[in-house]
C-alpha positions as CSV (number, residue, x, y, z in Angstrom):
1,M,40.7,-68.3,-61.9
2,F,41.2,-71.5,-64.0
3,I,39.9,-75.1,-63.7
4,H,42.0,-77.7,-65.1
5,V,39.7,-80.1,-66.9
6,Q,41.5,-83.3,-67.3
7,E,42.8,-83.1,-63.7
8,L,39.5,-82.5,-62.4
9,L,38.0,-85.5,-64.6
10,T,40.5,-87.9,-63.5
11,R,40.2,-86.9,-59.8
12,R,36.6,-87.8,-59.6
13,E,36.3,-86.0,-56.3
14,P,34.9,-82.5,-55.7
15,V,37.5,-79.5,-55.6
16,A,36.8,-76.6,-53.3
17,L,37.5,-73.2,-54.9
18,E,37.6,-70.3,-52.7
19,G,38.9,-66.7,-53.3
20,S,38.1,-63.3,-54.5
21,L,38.2,-61.4,-58.0
22,D,38.7,-57.7,-58.4
23,V,35.6,-56.7,-60.3
24,S,36.2,-52.8,-60.2
25,G,37.0,-52.7,-63.8
26,L,33.6,-54.3,-64.6
27,F,31.9,-51.1,-63.6
28,R,34.5,-48.7,-64.8
29,D,32.2,-47.2,-67.4
30,S,29.1,-47.0,-65.0
31,R,28.0,-43.8,-63.1
32,D,25.4,-45.6,-60.9
33,I,27.3,-48.8,-59.7
34,T,30.6,-49.1,-57.7
35,A,32.1,-52.3,-56.6
36,L,33.1,-51.5,-52.9
37,G,34.9,-54.8,-52.6
38,P,35.8,-57.9,-54.5
39,L,33.8,-60.7,-55.7
40,E,34.2,-63.5,-53.2
41,Y,33.4,-66.9,-54.2
42,R,33.1,-70.3,-52.3
43,L,32.6,-72.9,-55.0
44,T,32.8,-76.6,-55.6
45,A,33.7,-78.2,-58.9
46,Q,33.1,-81.8,-59.8
47,G,33.9,-83.6,-63.0
48,I,32.1,-87.0,-63.9
49,D,31.9,-88.6,-67.4
50,G,32.9,-85.4,-69.3
51,R,30.6,-83.2,-67.5
52,I,31.8,-80.5,-65.0
53,T,29.4,-78.8,-62.5
54,V,30.5,-75.9,-60.6
55,S,28.3,-74.7,-57.7
56,G,28.4,-72.6,-54.6
57,E,27.9,-69.1,-53.6
58,L,29.1,-65.6,-54.8
59,K,29.2,-62.5,-52.4
60,C,30.1,-58.8,-53.4
61,R,29.5,-55.4,-51.8
62,I,28.3,-52.7,-54.3
63,R,27.3,-49.1,-54.3
64,H,24.2,-48.3,-56.1
65,L,22.3,-45.0,-56.7
66,C,18.6,-45.1,-55.6
67,S,16.5,-45.2,-58.6
68,R,14.0,-42.7,-57.1
69,C,16.1,-40.1,-55.4
70,L,19.8,-40.8,-56.6
71,K,21.1,-41.2,-53.1
72,P,24.1,-43.7,-52.9
73,V,23.0,-46.9,-51.4
74,D,25.6,-49.7,-50.1
75,M,24.3,-53.3,-50.6
76,D,25.7,-56.7,-49.8
77,L,24.9,-59.1,-52.4
78,A,25.0,-63.0,-52.0
79,F,23.5,-65.3,-54.4
80,P,23.9,-69.0,-55.3
81,Y,26.0,-69.9,-58.4
82,E,25.7,-73.0,-60.6
83,E,27.2,-73.8,-64.1
84,Y,27.5,-76.8,-66.1
85,F,30.4,-77.6,-68.6
86,R,30.5,-80.4,-71.2
87,V,33.9,-81.7,-72.6
88,M,33.5,-81.8,-76.3
89,K,36.2,-83.3,-78.6
90,E,36.2,-80.5,-81.1
91,A,34.3,-77.2,-81.4
92,G,31.1,-78.0,-83.1
93,P,27.9,-76.1,-83.6
94,E,26.7,-74.0,-80.8
95,P,24.4,-75.6,-78.4
96,D,20.9,-74.8,-78.4
97,E,19.6,-72.1,-76.0
98,D,17.7,-74.9,-74.2
99,D,20.9,-76.9,-73.3
100,D,22.2,-76.4,-69.8
101,F,25.8,-76.6,-70.4
102,V,28.6,-74.7,-71.8
103,P,30.8,-76.7,-74.3
104,V,34.7,-77.0,-73.5
105,T,37.2,-77.8,-76.0
106,E,40.3,-76.8,-74.2
107,D,42.1,-78.1,-71.0
108,K,41.4,-75.0,-68.9
109,I,38.1,-73.4,-68.1
110,D,38.6,-69.6,-67.1
111,L,35.6,-68.9,-64.6
112,R,36.2,-65.3,-64.4
113,P,33.8,-64.2,-67.2
114,F,31.1,-66.7,-65.9
115,L,31.3,-65.3,-62.3
116,E,31.3,-61.5,-63.6
117,A,28.3,-62.3,-65.7
118,E,26.5,-63.9,-62.7
119,L,27.2,-60.9,-60.7
120,V,25.7,-58.5,-63.3
121,L,22.7,-60.5,-63.5
122,N,22.1,-60.6,-60.1
123,L,22.3,-56.7,-59.7
124,P,19.0,-55.0,-58.5
125,L,17.0,-53.8,-61.3
126,A,15.8,-50.6,-59.5
127,P,17.4,-50.4,-56.1
128,L,15.9,-48.2,-53.5
129,C,17.3,-46.3,-50.4
130,D,14.1,-47.0,-48.7
131,E,10.8,-48.7,-49.5
132,N,9.0,-45.4,-48.8
133,C,11.5,-43.4,-50.8
134,K,9.6,-40.3,-52.1
135,G,12.1,-39.6,-55.0
136,I,12.8,-36.4,-56.7
137,C,10.2,-33.6,-57.8
138,P,10.0,-33.9,-61.7
139,E,9.2,-30.2,-61.7
140,C,11.9,-28.6,-59.5
141,G,14.2,-31.3,-58.7
142,T,13.9,-31.1,-55.0
143,N,14.5,-34.5,-53.0
144,R,11.0,-35.1,-51.6
145,N,12.6,-37.1,-48.7
146,E,14.4,-34.2,-47.4
147,Q,11.9,-31.4,-47.9
148,S,8.5,-30.8,-49.6
149,C,7.9,-28.5,-52.5
150,A,5.2,-26.5,-53.7
151,C,4.7,-27.9,-57.1
152,K,1.4,-29.1,-58.4
153,A,1.4,-33.0,-58.0
154,E,-1.4,-33.5,-60.4
155,R,-0.2,-33.6,-64.0
156,I,-2.3,-34.4,-66.9
157,D,-1.1,-35.6,-70.3
158,P,-2.3,-32.9,-72.7
159,R,-3.4,-35.4,-75.3
160,L,-5.8,-36.9,-72.7
161,A,-7.0,-33.5,-71.1
162,A,-10.3,-33.6,-73.1
163,L,-11.2,-36.9,-71.2
164,K,-10.9,-35.1,-67.8
165,N,-14.6,-33.9,-68.0
166,W,-15.9,-37.2,-69.5
167,F,-17.8,-38.5,-66.5
168,E,-18.9,-35.1,-65.2
169,T,-22.7,-34.4,-65.4
170,E,-23.9,-31.3,-66.7
């Protein structure tokens, strides 16, 4: 999906951008994330005085694995999107990290990499199938949500075992 820079700047009116992008290739090498549908976008682009603002909302349906029990979890993600671009005459030094814009030297802006990056940044860090998920037993591998196991729950790090009796009185 491209934005034509000069056309947008001469128009001086917002342009609505709606559609979807196939992001299945984005998670091709990932075992724990699968895109269940396209990345849908509803954006508005506006250009004034060499600056372009693109804002709106992104939506995508993904399948994650629960970070505790590895059960597949389907999620509907919806999050706001906002990006600033500035038209530059020529490629100059890279902008500082504090600058809130992306320099543009060509007549077209490909929004696809920016939208894909925003999707990846908005993925949940540790998705859960349920807030009360008990996870998998580290000893026997039993899913504690489905059945309990007889493994000893208390594990003491052998390096700290000597401190176990520190506060006991004789």
